[in-house]
OpenMM code with the backbone's topology and positions (N, CA, C; nanometers):
from openmm import Vec3, app, unit

residues = "MET THR GLU LEU ALA GLN MET THR ALA SER ASN ARG MET ALA LEU ALA PRO LEU ASP GLY THR GLU PRO ALA THR VAL ASP ASP LYS GLY ARG LEU ARG LEU GLY GLN LYS LYS GLN ASP ARG LEU GLY LEU LYS PHE ALA ALA TYR GLN SER PRO LEU GLY CYS LEU VAL LEU PHE PRO GLU ALA VAL TRP GLN GLU ARG LEU ALA GLU MET LEU ALA LYS PRO ALA GLY ASP LEU ASP ARG VAL ILE ALA THR ARG GLN LEU GLY ALA MET SER GLU ASP ASP LEU ARG CYS ASP VAL GLN GLY ARG PHE VAL ILE PRO GLN ARG PHE ARG GLU SER LEU LYS LEU ALA GLY GLU VAL MET ILE VAL GLY GLY VAL ASP ARG VAL GLU ILE TRP PRO LYS ALA ALA HIS GLU LYS PHE ARG LYS ASP LEU GLU ALA THR ALA GLN GLU MET ARG GLU MET ALA ILE ARG ALA ALA VAL ASN SER GLN LEU LEU".split()
positions = [
    Vec3(-2.6127, 0.5236, -5.5450),
    Vec3(-2.5506, 0.4572, -5.4315),
    Vec3(-2.4239, 0.5346, -5.3936),
    Vec3(-2.4030, 0.5566, -5.2664),
    Vec3(-2.2870, 0.6326, -5.2220),
    Vec3(-2.1597, 0.5499, -5.2379),
    Vec3(-2.0479, 0.6193, -5.2407),
    Vec3(-1.9184, 0.5514, -5.2525),
    Vec3(-1.8955, 0.4573, -5.1348),
    Vec3(-1.9353, 0.4983, -5.0138),
    Vec3(-1.9190, 0.4133, -4.8957),
    Vec3(-2.0020, 0.2858, -4.9089),
    Vec3(-2.1238, 0.2971, -4.9610),
    Vec3(-2.2096, 0.1793, -4.9756),
    Vec3(-2.1528, 0.0810, -5.0769),
    Vec3(-2.0766, 0.1295, -5.1742),
    Vec3(-2.0180, 0.0435, -5.2763),
    Vec3(-1.8911, -0.0260, -5.2293),
    Vec3(-1.8339, 0.0194, -5.1199),
    Vec3(-1.7098, -0.0394, -5.0704),
    Vec3(-1.7365, -0.1784, -5.0132),
    Vec3(-1.6384, -0.2667, -5.0241),
    Vec3(-1.6500, -0.3983, -4.9624),
    Vec3(-1.6345, -0.3842, -4.8115),
    Vec3(-1.6743, -0.4862, -4.7403),
    Vec3(-1.6607, -0.4841, -4.5943),
    Vec3(-1.5149, -0.4662, -4.5547),
    Vec3(-1.4231, -0.5338, -4.6254),
    Vec3(-1.2800, -0.5217, -4.5933),
    Vec3(-1.2320, -0.3784, -4.6121),
    Vec3(-1.2767, -0.3135, -4.7189),
    Vec3(-1.2351, -0.1755, -4.7430),
    Vec3(-1.2939, -0.0807, -4.6395),
    Vec3(-1.4182, -0.1070, -4.5960),
    Vec3(-1.4781, -0.0219, -4.4928),
    Vec3(-1.4021, -0.0353, -4.3617),
    Vec3(-1.3432, -0.1535, -4.3366),
    Vec3(-1.2658, -0.1729, -4.2134),
    Vec3(-1.1474, -0.0776, -4.2079),
    Vec3(-1.0954, -0.0365, -4.3228),
    Vec3(-0.9834, 0.0571, -4.3240),
    Vec3(-1.0239, 0.1912, -4.2637),
    Vec3(-1.1548, 0.2222, -4.2675),
    Vec3(-1.2031, 0.3474, -4.2097),
    Vec3(-1.2127, 0.3398, -4.0577),
    Vec3(-1.2297, 0.2194, -4.0048),
    Vec3(-1.2348, 0.1956, -3.8597),
    Vec3(-1.1620, 0.0638, -3.8352),
    Vec3(-1.0300, 0.0658, -3.8511),
    Vec3(-0.9549, -0.0603, -3.8484),
    Vec3(-0.9477, -0.1258, -3.7113),
    Vec3(-0.9313, -0.2566, -3.7160),
    Vec3(-0.9005, -0.3342, -3.5959),
    Vec3(-0.7492, -0.3234, -3.5802),
    Vec3(-0.7048, -0.2350, -3.4939),
    Vec3(-0.5611, -0.2100, -3.4826),
    Vec3(-0.5146, -0.2187, -3.3382),
    Vec3(-0.3841, -0.2112, -3.3216),
    Vec3(-0.3246, -0.2152, -3.1892),
    Vec3(-0.2881, -0.3566, -3.1467),
    Vec3(-0.1924, -0.3644, -3.0558),
    Vec3(-0.1467, -0.4919, -3.0003),
    Vec3(-0.1479, -0.4801, -2.8490),
    Vec3(-0.2052, -0.5808, -2.7836),
    Vec3(-0.2062, -0.5775, -2.6380),
    Vec3(-0.1990, -0.7184, -2.5819),
    Vec3(-0.1373, -0.7311, -2.4654),
    Vec3(-0.1353, -0.8617, -2.3978),
    Vec3(-0.2716, -0.8872, -2.3342),
    Vec3(-0.3033, -1.0139, -2.3184),
    Vec3(-0.4288, -1.0532, -2.2535),
    Vec3(-0.4084, -1.1909, -2.1913),
    Vec3(-0.5099, -1.2383, -2.1225),
    Vec3(-0.5020, -1.3684, -2.0572),
    Vec3(-0.6265, -1.4500, -2.0888),
    Vec3(-0.6054, -1.5730, -2.1314),
    Vec3(-0.7155, -1.6677, -2.1474),
    Vec3(-0.7374, -1.7299, -2.0100),
    Vec3(-0.8592, -1.7190, -1.9571),
    Vec3(-0.8843, -1.7705, -1.8224),
    Vec3(-0.9021, -1.9228, -1.8239),
    Vec3(-0.9211, -1.9807, -1.7066),
    Vec3(-0.9327, -2.1264, -1.6927),
    Vec3(-1.0524, -2.1850, -1.7673),
    Vec3(-1.1514, -2.1013, -1.7977),
    Vec3(-1.2696, -2.1484, -1.8712),
    Vec3(-1.2559, -2.1265, -2.0213),
    Vec3(-1.1377, -2.0796, -2.0643),
    Vec3(-1.1140, -2.0580, -2.2070),
    Vec3(-1.1686, -1.9268, -2.2591),
    Vec3(-1.1981, -1.8338, -2.1690),
    Vec3(-1.2532, -1.7045, -2.2107),
    Vec3(-1.1425, -1.6021, -2.2272),
    Vec3(-1.1639, -1.5144, -2.3233),
    Vec3(-1.0697, -1.4056, -2.3502),
    Vec3(-1.1484, -1.2757, -2.3571),
    Vec3(-1.1007, -1.1749, -2.2851),
    Vec3(-1.1665, -1.0443, -2.2886),
    Vec3(-1.1020, -0.9586, -2.3957),
    Vec3(-1.1877, -0.9029, -2.4810),
    Vec3(-1.1419, -0.8102, -2.5834),
    Vec3(-1.1670, -0.6678, -2.5362),
    Vec3(-1.0780, -0.5776, -2.5742),
    Vec3(-1.0979, -0.4369, -2.5414),
    Vec3(-1.2229, -0.3829, -2.6099),
    Vec3(-1.2771, -0.2746, -2.5571),
    Vec3(-1.4026, -0.2190, -2.6083),
    Vec3(-1.3926, -0.1821, -2.7561),
    Vec3(-1.2816, -0.1227, -2.7971),
    Vec3(-1.2672, -0.0817, -2.9374),
    Vec3(-1.2727, -0.2038, -3.0298),
    Vec3(-1.2025, -0.3090, -2.9932),
    Vec3(-1.2048, -0.4295, -3.0771),
    Vec3(-1.3428, -0.4940, -3.0765),
    Vec3(-1.4095, -0.4939, -2.9620),
    Vec3(-1.5468, -0.5466, -2.9558),
    Vec3(-1.6376, -0.4686, -3.0510),
    Vec3(-1.6300, -0.3364, -3.0438),
    Vec3(-1.7156, -0.2517, -3.1268),
    Vec3(-1.6903, -0.2768, -3.2752),
    Vec3(-1.5640, -0.2905, -3.3115),
    Vec3(-1.5303, -0.3048, -3.4531),
    Vec3(-1.5486, -0.4469, -3.5046),
    Vec3(-1.5404, -0.5462, -3.4174),
    Vec3(-1.5723, -0.6829, -3.4590),
    Vec3(-1.7223, -0.6992, -3.4789),
    Vec3(-1.7995, -0.6301, -3.4007),
    Vec3(-1.9444, -0.6383, -3.4107),
    Vec3(-2.0013, -0.7423, -3.3155),
    Vec3(-2.1340, -0.7567, -3.3200),
    Vec3(-2.2027, -0.8473, -3.2277),
    Vec3(-2.1672, -0.9929, -3.2529),
    Vec3(-2.1533, -1.0304, -3.3793),
    Vec3(-2.1173, -1.1683, -3.4151),
    Vec3(-1.9899, -1.1644, -3.4982),
    Vec3(-1.9056, -1.2653, -3.4779),
    Vec3(-1.7817, -1.2730, -3.5552),
    Vec3(-1.7455, -1.4187, -3.5758),
    Vec3(-1.6494, -1.4406, -3.6637),
    Vec3(-1.6048, -1.5763, -3.6960),
    Vec3(-1.4596, -1.5916, -3.6542),
    Vec3(-1.4195, -1.7151, -3.6268),
    Vec3(-1.2811, -1.7471, -3.5904),
    Vec3(-1.2275, -1.8490, -3.6898),
    Vec3(-1.1009, -1.8322, -3.7257),
    Vec3(-1.0352, -1.9210, -3.8209),
    Vec3(-0.8962, -1.9546, -3.7682),
    Vec3(-0.8599, -2.0810, -3.7710),
    Vec3(-0.7264, -2.1217, -3.7275),
    Vec3(-0.6302, -2.1039, -3.8440),
    Vec3(-0.5453, -2.0036, -3.8334),
    Vec3(-0.4495, -1.9729, -3.9393),
    Vec3(-0.3341, -2.0720, -3.9389),
    Vec3(-0.2839, -2.1061, -4.0578),
    Vec3(-0.1651, -2.1916, -4.0643),
    Vec3(-0.0407, -2.1237, -4.0056),
    Vec3(-0.0484, -1.9932, -3.9800),
    Vec3(0.0639, -1.9219, -3.9190),
    Vec3(0.0784, -1.9538, -3.7708),
    Vec3(-0.0281, -2.0101, -3.7097),
    Vec3(-0.0204, -2.0460, -3.5691),
    Vec3(-0.0989, -1.9547, -3.4765),
    Vec3(-0.1954, -1.8832, -3.5317),
    Vec3(-0.2778, -1.7949, -3.4496),
    Vec3(-0.4247, -1.8174, -3.4818),
    Vec3(-0.5098, -1.7660, -3.3957),
    Vec3(-0.6538, -1.7672, -3.4185),
    Vec3(-0.6898, -1.6311, -3.4753),
    Vec3(-0.7611, -1.6300, -3.5866),
    Vec3(-0.7981, -1.5053, -3.6523),
    Vec3(-0.9481, -1.4837, -3.6358),
    Vec3(-0.9848, -1.3654, -3.5858),
    Vec3(-1.1252, -1.3280, -3.5707),
    Vec3(-1.1618, -1.2296, -3.6807),
    Vec3(-1.2727, -1.2567, -3.7492),
    Vec3(-1.3211, -1.1694, -3.8555),
    Vec3(-1.4591, -1.1163, -3.8203),
    Vec3(-1.4849, -0.9859, -3.8430),
    Vec3(-1.6227, -0.9369, -3.8315),
    Vec3(-1.7110, -1.0182, -3.9269),
    Vec3(-1.8361, -1.0366, -3.8900),
    Vec3(-1.9255, -1.1193, -3.9704),
    Vec3(-1.9301, -1.0749, -4.1171),
    Vec3(-1.9368, -0.9455, -4.1430),
    Vec3(-1.9458, -0.8965, -4.2810),
    Vec3(-1.8205, -0.9328, -4.3609),
    Vec3(-1.7046, -0.9211, -4.3002),
    Vec3(-1.5796, -0.9559, -4.3692),
    Vec3(-1.5750, -1.1066, -4.3948),
    Vec3(-1.6147, -1.1858, -4.2952),
    Vec3(-1.6166, -1.3311, -4.3101),
    Vec3(-1.7102, -1.3725, -4.4237),
    Vec3(-1.8299, -1.3152, -4.4269),
    Vec3(-1.9259, -1.3474, -4.5322),
    Vec3(-1.8724, -1.3082, -4.6695),
    Vec3(-1.8041, -1.1961, -4.6763),
    Vec3(-1.7437, -1.1512, -4.8024),
    Vec3(-1.6375, -1.2508, -4.8506),
    Vec3(-1.5536, -1.2967, -4.7601),
    Vec3(-1.4494, -1.3943, -4.7962),
    Vec3(-1.5108, -1.5259, -4.8415),
    Vec3(-1.6161, -1.5700, -4.7734),
    Vec3(-1.6837, -1.6930, -4.8146),
    Vec3(-1.7454, -1.6771, -4.9533),
    Vec3(-1.8078, -1.5631, -4.9774),
    Vec3(-1.8704, -1.5389, -5.1075),
    Vec3(-1.7661, -1.5383, -5.2193),
    Vec3(-1.6507, -1.4772, -5.1948),
    Vec3(-1.5427, -1.4769, -5.2949),
    Vec3(-1.4983, -1.6187, -5.3263),
    Vec3(-1.4837, -1.6995, -5.2237),
    Vec3(-1.4392, -1.8371, -5.2426),
    Vec3(-1.5454, -1.9180, -5.3179),
    Vec3(-1.6714, -1.9023, -5.2796),
    Vec3(-1.7788, -1.9791, -5.3411),
    Vec3(-1.8129, -1.9316, -5.4814),
    Vec3(-1.7639, -1.8142, -5.5201),
    Vec3(-1.7874, -1.7644, -5.6558),
    Vec3(-1.7034, -1.8398, -5.7585),
    Vec3(-1.6004, -1.9100, -5.7130),
    Vec3(-1.5174, -1.9890, -5.8043),
    Vec3(-1.5967, -2.1109, -5.8506),
    Vec3(-1.5643, -2.1638, -5.9685),
    Vec3(-1.6354, -2.2837, -6.0173),
    Vec3(-1.6243, -2.3994, -5.9182),
    Vec3(-1.7304, -2.4794, -5.9091),
    Vec3(-1.7374, -2.5881, -5.8110),
    Vec3(-1.6202, -2.6853, -5.8221),
    Vec3(-1.5681, -2.7098, -5.9396),
    Vec3(-1.4583, -2.8045, -5.9572),
    Vec3(-1.3202, -2.7433, -5.9422),
    Vec3(-1.3131, -2.6128, -5.9165),
    Vec3(-1.1852, -2.5439, -5.9025),
    Vec3(-1.1094, -2.5996, -5.7822),
    Vec3(-0.9863, -2.6446, -5.8041),
    Vec3(-0.9085, -2.7074, -5.6972),
    Vec3(-0.8881, -2.6132, -5.5787),
    Vec3(-0.8606, -2.4852, -5.6044),
    Vec3(-0.8442, -2.3890, -5.4948),
    Vec3(-0.9711, -2.3797, -5.4111),
    Vec3(-1.0867, -2.3817, -5.4788),
    Vec3(-1.2141, -2.3761, -5.4054),
    Vec3(-1.2333, -2.5011, -5.3200),
    Vec3(-1.2056, -2.6169, -5.3771),
    Vec3(-1.2225, -2.7424, -5.3036),
    Vec3(-1.1350, -2.7429, -5.1785),
    Vec3(-1.0092, -2.7064, -5.1949),
    Vec3(-0.9164, -2.7043, -5.0811),
    Vec3(-0.9610, -2.6008, -4.9775),
    Vec3(-0.9956, -2.4804, -5.0241),
    Vec3(-1.0344, -2.3730, -4.9322),
    Vec3(-1.1615, -2.4067, -4.8560),
    Vec3(-1.2609, -2.4653, -4.9237),
    Vec3(-1.3859, -2.4970, -4.8529),
    Vec3(-1.3623, -2.6041, -4.7473),
    Vec3(-1.2803, -2.7018, -4.7787),
    Vec3(-1.2510, -2.8050, -4.6783),
    Vec3(-1.1741, -2.7473, -4.5605),
    Vec3(-1.0761, -2.6631, -4.5911),
    Vec3(-0.9960, -2.6048, -4.4838),
    Vec3(-1.0809, -2.5108, -4.3984),
    Vec3(-1.1597, -2.4257, -4.4639),
    Vec3(-1.2428, -2.3324, -4.3868),
    Vec3(-1.3466, -2.4056, -4.3039),
    Vec3(-1.4064, -2.5089, -4.3605),
    Vec3(-1.5061, -2.5844, -4.2860),
    Vec3(-1.4487, -2.6503, -4.1624),
    Vec3(-1.3289, -2.7028, -4.1758),
    Vec3(-1.2664, -2.7742, -4.0641),
    Vec3(-1.1983, -2.6811, -3.9648),
    Vec3(-1.1547, -2.5665, -4.0103),
    Vec3(-1.0700, -2.4809, -3.9275),
    Vec3(-1.1376, -2.3505, -3.8856),
    Vec3(-1.2705, -2.3466, -3.8872),
    Vec3(-1.3368, -2.2217, -3.8507),
    Vec3(-1.4615, -2.2466, -3.7670),
    Vec3(-1.5050, -2.1413, -3.7023),
    Vec3(-1.6300, -2.1368, -3.6260),
    Vec3(-1.6908, -1.9998, -3.6507),
    Vec3(-1.8204, -1.9963, -3.6725),
    Vec3(-1.8838, -1.8655, -3.6856),
    Vec3(-1.9849, -1.8460, -3.5738),
    Vec3(-2.0501, -1.7331, -3.5752),
    Vec3(-2.1525, -1.6999, -3.4770),
    Vec3(-2.0972, -1.6908, -3.3341),
    Vec3(-1.9718, -1.6469, -3.3220),
    Vec3(-1.9149, -1.6223, -3.1891),
    Vec3(-1.9605, -1.4848, -3.1425),
    Vec3(-1.9717, -1.4684, -3.0112),
    Vec3(-2.0184, -1.3426, -2.9522),
    Vec3(-1.9474, -1.3177, -2.8196),
    Vec3(-1.9340, -1.1913, -2.7870),
    Vec3(-1.8823, -1.1547, -2.6551),
    Vec3(-1.9989, -1.1455, -2.5576),
    Vec3(-1.9705, -1.1785, -2.4308),
    Vec3(-2.0721, -1.1609, -2.3275),
    Vec3(-2.0726, -1.0141, -2.2840),
    Vec3(-2.1542, -0.9803, -2.1850),
    Vec3(-2.1663, -0.8406, -2.1413),
    Vec3(-2.0364, -0.7866, -2.0815),
    Vec3(-1.9461, -0.8755, -2.0414),
    Vec3(-1.8172, -0.8326, -1.9873),
    Vec3(-1.7088, -0.8257, -2.0951),
    Vec3(-1.7470, -0.8479, -2.2221),
    Vec3(-1.6513, -0.8370, -2.3319),
    Vec3(-1.5683, -0.9620, -2.3539),
    Vec3(-1.6130, -1.0750, -2.2977),
    Vec3(-1.5379, -1.1994, -2.3115),
    Vec3(-1.6076, -1.2911, -2.4110),
    Vec3(-1.5283, -1.3733, -2.4771),
    Vec3(-1.5855, -1.4800, -2.5584),
    Vec3(-1.5079, -1.6065, -2.5259),
    Vec3(-1.5734, -1.7192, -2.5465),
    Vec3(-1.5096, -1.8479, -2.5204),
    Vec3(-1.4396, -1.8923, -2.6484),
    Vec3(-1.3101, -1.9147, -2.6381),
    Vec3(-1.2348, -1.9687, -2.7514),
    Vec3(-1.2696, -2.1170, -2.7590),
    Vec3(-1.3232, -2.1623, -2.8729),
    Vec3(-1.3577, -2.3051, -2.8830),
    Vec3(-1.2396, -2.3939, -2.8424),
    Vec3(-1.2711, -2.4994, -2.7691),
    Vec3(-1.1683, -2.5857, -2.7107),
    Vec3(-1.0696, -2.6378, -2.8141),
    Vec3(-1.1176, -2.6756, -2.9309),
    Vec3(-1.0256, -2.7304, -3.0312),
    Vec3(-0.9186, -2.6290, -3.0719),
    Vec3(-0.9539, -2.4999, -3.0724),
    Vec3(-0.8547, -2.3970, -3.1034),
    Vec3(-0.7598, -2.3769, -2.9861),
    Vec3(-0.8148, -2.3794, -2.8652),
    Vec3(-0.7281, -2.3647, -2.7473),
    Vec3(-0.6237, -2.4747, -2.7439),
    Vec3(-0.6659, -2.5971, -2.7748),
    Vec3(-0.5739, -2.7112, -2.7711),
    Vec3(-0.4735, -2.7077, -2.8852),
    Vec3(-0.5202, -2.6913, -3.0072),
    Vec3(-0.4292, -2.7000, -3.1218),
    Vec3(-0.3333, -2.5817, -3.1303),
    Vec3(-0.3775, -2.4634, -3.0870),
    Vec3(-0.2924, -2.3443, -3.0927),
    Vec3(-0.2243, -2.3136, -2.9597),
    Vec3(-0.2542, -2.3937, -2.8574),
    Vec3(-0.1979, -2.3724, -2.7232),
    Vec3(-0.2318, -2.2322, -2.6705),
    Vec3(-0.3601, -2.1980, -2.6831),
    Vec3(-0.4081, -2.0686, -2.6357),
    Vec3(-0.4558, -2.0833, -2.4918),
    Vec3(-0.3627, -2.0612, -2.4005),
    Vec3(-0.3907, -2.0666, -2.2572),
    Vec3(-0.2986, -1.9658, -2.1908),
    Vec3(-0.3452, -1.9099, -2.0822),
    Vec3(-0.2612, -1.8144, -2.0101),
    Vec3(-0.2369, -1.6886, -2.0917),
    Vec3(-0.1110, -1.6471, -2.0981),
    Vec3(-0.0767, -1.5213, -2.1641),
    Vec3(-0.0819, -1.5340, -2.3156),
    Vec3(-0.1538, -1.4393, -2.3779),
    Vec3(-0.1645, -1.4325, -2.5236),
    Vec3(-0.1436, -1.2876, -2.5668),
    Vec3(-0.1270, -1.2710, -2.6959),
    Vec3(-0.1198, -1.1374, -2.7553),
    Vec3(-0.2379, -1.1212, -2.8487),
    Vec3(-0.3057, -1.0075, -2.8387),
    Vec3(-0.4150, -0.9732, -2.9290),
    Vec3(-0.3588, -0.8694, -3.0257),
    Vec3(-0.3599, -0.9035, -3.1544),
    Vec3(-0.2956, -0.8208, -3.2558),
    Vec3(-0.3983, -0.7786, -3.3600),
    Vec3(-0.4156, -0.6488, -3.3761),
    Vec3(-0.5060, -0.5982, -3.4790),
    Vec3(-0.4446, -0.6143, -3.6166),
    Vec3(-0.5280, -0.6461, -3.7143),
    Vec3(-0.4816, -0.6651, -3.8514),
    Vec3(-0.5721, -0.5952, -3.9517),
    Vec3(-0.6199, -0.4775, -3.9215),
    Vec3(-0.7071, -0.3922, -4.0009),
    Vec3(-0.8476, -0.4515, -4.0146),
    Vec3(-0.8612, -0.5651, -4.0875),
    Vec3(-0.9937, -0.6243, -4.1040),
    Vec3(-1.0097, -0.7521, -4.0228),
    Vec3(-0.9166, -0.7766, -3.9316),
    Vec3(-0.9173, -0.8976, -3.8500),
    Vec3(-0.8439, -0.8725, -3.7195),
    Vec3(-0.8605, -0.9648, -3.6261),
    Vec3(-0.7850, -0.9652, -3.5005),
    Vec3(-0.7169, -1.1007, -3.4919),
    Vec3(-0.5891, -1.1011, -3.4609),
    Vec3(-0.5151, -1.2259, -3.4429),
    Vec3(-0.4912, -1.2476, -3.2937),
    Vec3(-0.5071, -1.3721, -3.2510),
    Vec3(-0.4793, -1.4083, -3.1116),
    Vec3(-0.3682, -1.5118, -3.1146),
    Vec3(-0.2559, -1.4767, -3.0531),
    Vec3(-0.1351, -1.5586, -3.0542),
    Vec3(-0.0975, -1.6015, -2.9131),
    Vec3(-0.0468, -1.7238, -2.8968),
    Vec3(0.0225, -1.7534, -2.7715),
    Vec3(0.1408, -1.6559, -2.7631),
    Vec3(0.1676, -1.6034, -2.6472),
    Vec3(0.2688, -1.4981, -2.6352),
    Vec3(0.4042, -1.5395, -2.6939),
    Vec3(0.4543, -1.6573, -2.6600),
    Vec3(0.5854, -1.7021, -2.7091),
    Vec3(0.5844, -1.7188, -2.8608),
    Vec3(0.4758, -1.7715, -2.9162),
    Vec3(0.4668, -1.7909, -3.0617),
    Vec3(0.4664, -1.6566, -3.1339),
    Vec3(0.3999, -1.5568, -3.0752),
    Vec3(0.3979, -1.4243, -3.1373),
    Vec3(0.5365, -1.3617, -3.1375),
    Vec3(0.6079, -1.3749, -3.0258),
    Vec3(0.7440, -1.3207, -3.0196),
    Vec3(0.8340, -1.3869, -3.1237),
    Vec3(0.8235, -1.5186, -3.1388),
    Vec3(0.9036, -1.5908, -3.2384),
    Vec3(0.8652, -1.5470, -3.3796),
    Vec3(0.7361, -1.5359, -3.4068),
    Vec3(0.6883, -1.4937, -3.5390),
    Vec3(0.7442, -1.3555, -3.5728),
    Vec3(0.7375, -1.2620, -3.4780),
    Vec3(0.7889, -1.1267, -3.5020),
    Vec3(0.9389, -1.1281, -3.5289),
    Vec3(1.0150, -1.2051, -3.4503),
    Vec3(1.1595, -1.2118, -3.4713),
    Vec3(1.1923, -1.2725, -3.6071),
    Vec3(1.1229, -1.3806, -3.6425),
    Vec3(1.1455, -1.4435, -3.7727),
    Vec3(1.1103, -1.3479, -3.8864),
    Vec3(1.0013, -1.2740, -3.8712),
    Vec3(0.9586, -1.1786, -3.9725),
    Vec3(1.0614, -1.0669, -3.9875),
    Vec3(1.1120, -1.0164, -3.8752),
    Vec3(1.2142, -0.9116, -3.8792),
    Vec3(1.3417, -0.9622, -3.9456),
    Vec3(1.3819, -1.0847, -3.9164),
    Vec3(1.5017, -1.1423, -3.9770),
    Vec3(1.4833, -1.1582, -4.1276),
    Vec3(1.3667, -1.2039, -4.1690),
    Vec3(1.3387, -1.2188, -4.3116),
    Vec3(1.3396, -1.0834, -4.3808),
    Vec3(1.2794, -0.9842, -4.3182),
    Vec3(1.2772, -0.8497, -4.3758),
    Vec3(1.4195, -0.7951, -4.3894),
    Vec3(1.5039, -0.8174, -4.2896),
    Vec3(1.6424, -0.7723, -4.2963),
    Vec3(1.7167, -0.8413, -4.4100),
    Vec3(1.6966, -0.9725, -4.4251),
    Vec3(1.7597, -1.0463, -4.5349),
    Vec3(1.7154, -0.9909, -4.6695),
    Vec3(1.5885, -0.9587, -4.6826),
    Vec3(1.5368, -0.9040, -4.8086),
    Vec3(1.5966, -0.7672, -4.8381),
    Vec3(1.6106, -0.6830, -4.7341),
    Vec3(1.6730, -0.5515, -4.7536),
    Vec3(1.8171, -0.5678, -4.8011),
    Vec3(1.8903, -0.6607, -4.7371),
    Vec3(2.0294, -0.6842, -4.7753),
    Vec3(2.0393, -0.7364, -4.9189),
    Vec3(1.9485, -0.8265, -4.9572),
    Vec3(1.9480, -0.8776, -5.0946),
    Vec3(1.9192, -0.7660, -5.1935),
    Vec3(1.8259, -0.6763, -5.1604),
    Vec3(1.7916, -0.5651, -5.2486),
    Vec3(1.9113, -0.4714, -5.2646),
    Vec3(1.9832, -0.4462, -5.1551),
    Vec3(2.1018, -0.3594, -5.1621),
    Vec3(2.2087, -0.4239, -5.2500),
    Vec3(2.2335, -0.5554, -5.2289),
    Vec3(2.3326, -0.6255, -5.3121),
    Vec3(2.2928, -0.6224, -5.4600),
    Vec3(2.1648, -0.6425, -5.4869),
    Vec3(2.1189, -0.6415, -5.6252),
    Vec3(2.1382, -0.5022, -5.6864),
    Vec3(2.1084, -0.3980, -5.6083),
    Vec3(2.1265, -0.2622, -5.6585),
    Vec3(2.2721, -0.2322, -5.6853),
    Vec3(2.3591, -0.2744, -5.5927),
    Vec3(2.5037, -0.2511, -5.6101),
    Vec3(2.5535, -0.3296, -5.7321),
    Vec3(2.5128, -0.4550, -5.7437),
    Vec3(2.5550, -0.5365, -5.8577),
    Vec3(2.5074, -0.4797, -5.9899),
    Vec3(2.3852, -0.4258, -5.9941),
    Vec3(2.3345, -0.3693, -6.1192),
    Vec3(2.4111, -0.2438, -6.1569),
    Vec3(2.4622, -0.1699, -6.0581),
    Vec3(2.5414, -0.0515, -6.0870),
    Vec3(2.6805, -0.0892, -6.1385),
    Vec3(2.7281, -0.2065, -6.0984),
    Vec3(2.8610, -0.2510, -6.1410),
    Vec3(2.8593, -0.3049, -6.2836),
    Vec3(2.7432, -0.3466, -6.3322),
    Vec3(2.7334, -0.4058, -6.4661),
    Vec3(2.7447, -0.3069, -6.5745),
] * unit.nanometer
topology = app.Topology()
chain = topology.addChain("A")
for resn in residues:
    res = topology.addResidue(resn, chain)
    for name in ("N", "CA", "C"):
        topology.addAtom(name, app.Element.getBySymbol(name[0]), res)
């Protein structure tokens, strides 16, 4: 078996990652057009998951199946498995597809709960695509940058303090 055949779906995505960030618009019918590269790399069928971060995450079918298999490999009574299966069952949809124009319909429950209407950001995440309301994405990025800055400052203080000891 070749090395490529032995790689997991997530690892193969690193060879052709879902990358890049672009603005887009959800139309009045709840449809979103994906760029050709993202369509090609997501594949014919994909799954959507409502992330607790506040975005809709699209996974290529192979990656989604791999994640489900990992979760289901845990013992049936495992608390993490019980929680994950309930959350995934309630917060996901599979078998989504783009039409010939590259659009897919965002299920209404996701549009409502995540406020996915009008301007959105499509963000590549190597093995996934995230769809954010534009304002929520800007806030998430600013909060992430602030947290990263705080961590850098803490690391510098810790380094300086360790040199003083």
